[in-house]
C-alpha positions in Angstrom: 0.0 0.0 0.0 1.2 3.5 -0.8 1.9 5.5 2.4 3.6 8.5 0.8 2.5 10.4 -2.2 5.3 12.8 -3.1 4.5 15.7 -5.5 7.5 17.4 -7.2 7.1 20.5 -9.3 8.2 24.1 -9.3 6.6 26.8 -7.3 3.1 27.5 -8.8 3.0 24.2 -10.6 -0.3 23.2 -8.8 1.0 20.9 -6.1 -1.3 22.3 -3.4 -4.4 22.3 -5.7 -3.7 18.7 -6.8 -3.2 17.5 -3.2 -6.4 19.1 -1.9 -8.4 17.7 -4.9 -6.8 14.3 -4.3 -7.4 14.0 -0.5 -11.2 13.4 -0.5 -10.8 10.8 -3.3 -8.5 8.5 -1.3 -9.9 5.6 0.5 -7.7 6.4 3.6 -7.1 9.8 5.2 -3.9 11.2 4.0 -2.3 14.2 5.7 -1.2 17.0 3.3 2.1 18.3 4.5 3.8 20.9 2.3 7.0 22.9 2.8 4.5 25.8 2.9 3.2 24.4 6.1 6.6 24.9 7.6 7.2 28.3 6.0 3.9 29.7 7.2 5.0 29.2 10.8 7.8 31.8 10.3 7.4 35.2 12.0 5.4 37.6 9.8 8.5 39.7 8.8 10.3 36.6 7.6 7.2 35.3 5.8 6.8 38.5 4.0 10.3 38.3 2.8 9.9 34.7 1.7 6.9 35.9 -0.3 9.0 38.6 -1.9 7.1 41.5 -0.2 9.9 42.7 2.1 13.6 42.4 2.6 14.9 39.9 5.0 15.6 41.4 8.5 17.2 38.2 9.7 19.1 35.4 8.0 17.1 32.2 7.5 18.9 28.8 7.7 17.3 27.3 4.6 19.4 24.1 5.1 17.7 23.5 8.5 14.3 24.4 7.2 14.4 22.0 4.3 16.2 19.2 6.3 13.6 19.7 9.0 10.7 19.4 6.6 11.9 16.1 5.2 12.6 14.7 8.7 9.1 15.7 9.7 7.6 13.9 6.7 9.6 10.7 7.8 8.5 11.1 11.4 4.8 11.3 10.4 5.3 8.2 8.3 7.2 6.4 11.0 4.3 7.0 13.4 1.8 5.4 11.0 0.5 8.4 9.2 -0.3 8.4 5.4 1.1 11.6 3.8 0.9 13.6 0.7 4.1 15.7 0.7 5.2 18.6 -1.5 8.5 20.3 -1.5 10.3 21.0 -4.8 13.5 19.0 -5.3 15.2 21.3 -7.7 18.9 21.0 -7.0 21.6 18.4 -5.7 21.3 19.7 -2.1 17.6 19.2 -2.0 18.0 15.8 -3.6 20.4 14.9 -0.9 18.1 16.1 1.9 15.3 14.0 0.2 17.5 10.9 0.0 18.7 11.3 3.6 15.2 11.3 5.0 13.0 9.5 2.5 15.4 7.7 0.1 14.9 4.2 1.8 11.2 4.6 2.2 9.6 1.9 -0.1 5.9 2.7 0.1 6.2 5.9 -1.9 4.8 7.1 -5.2 6.5 10.0 -6.7 4.5 12.2 -9.1 6.0 14.6 -11.6 4.0 17.9 -12.0 4.7 19.3 -15.5 3.7 22.8 -16.5 5.3 25.1 -19.2 7.3 28.0 -17.8 4.9 30.7 -19.4 2.0 29.2 -17.4 4.0 29.0 -14.2 5.0 32.7 -14.5 1.4 33.7 -15.2 0.3 31.8 -12.1 3.0 33.5 -10.1 1.8 36.9 -11.1 -1.8 36.0 -10.1 -0.7 34.8 -6.6 0.0 37.0 -3.7 2.1 34.7 -1.8 5.1 33.9 -4.1 8.3 35.7 -5.1 8.3 36.5 -8.8 10.9 34.6 -10.6 10.9 31.6 -8.2 9.4 29.2 -10.7 11.9 30.4 -13.3 14.8 29.6 -11.0 13.5 26.2 -10.2 12.3 25.2 -13.7 15.6 24.2 -15.4 16.4 21.3 -13.1 13.2 20.5 -11.2 12.9 17.1 -12.7 16.6 16.1 -12.8 16.9 14.5 -9.4 14.0 12.2 -8.8 12.7 9.3 -10.8 8.9 9.3 -11.1 6.1 6.7 -11.0 3.9 9.0 -13.2 3.3 12.6 -14.3 0.5 15.0 -14.4 0.4 18.0 -16.8 -1.0 20.7 -14.6 -1.3 23.2 -17.4 -3.8 20.9 -19.2 -5.6 19.1 -16.3 -7.8 21.0 -13.8 -6.9 19.9 -10.2 -9.9 17.6 -10.1 -9.1 15.9 -13.3 -5.4 15.6 -12.3 -6.5 14.1 -8.9 -8.7 11.5 -10.7 -5.7 10.6 -13.0 -3.5 10.2 -9.9 -6.2 8.1 -8.1 -6.4 5.7 -11.2 -2.6 5.4 -11.4 -2.5 4.7 -7.6 -4.9 1.9 -8.0 -2.8 0.2 -10.6 0.6 1.0 -9.0 2.3 -1.2 -6.5 5.2 0.5 -4.7 
């Protein structure tokens, strides 16, 4: 049985929309735990900086934030929870953090979220909670570090349609 559904795509690729559309379709309750869940616990001044709305007033330890996120996902799994996780793995450092915490976890399905850069950039402009240019920075290498079980084109498929495609793929997949 799949215990971890891992969504990988750039910022604004539709990970949260897909996860929230997928949750009610699953036969078991999966927790949705995104890197945004961690980031939204930052003090307001740092959160505004993360969103590109202010300058950083204090240095953030991104290594600790991302390593902590992956360790939290593993802890949730180790304690019997089912998890949909979302944190972009877009460079070698992120891939190493992913591998360190989740690389040996066997009951995982990794889903590639594809979306053209132009669509990502338009979505970024329409959002109020993202730094402009983040998707462009992540885009070139976002799919270079993980192997996937299947992919969803989030520019073509609405979240509900994407969720139904994922559900069908999960039913036929055996991790």
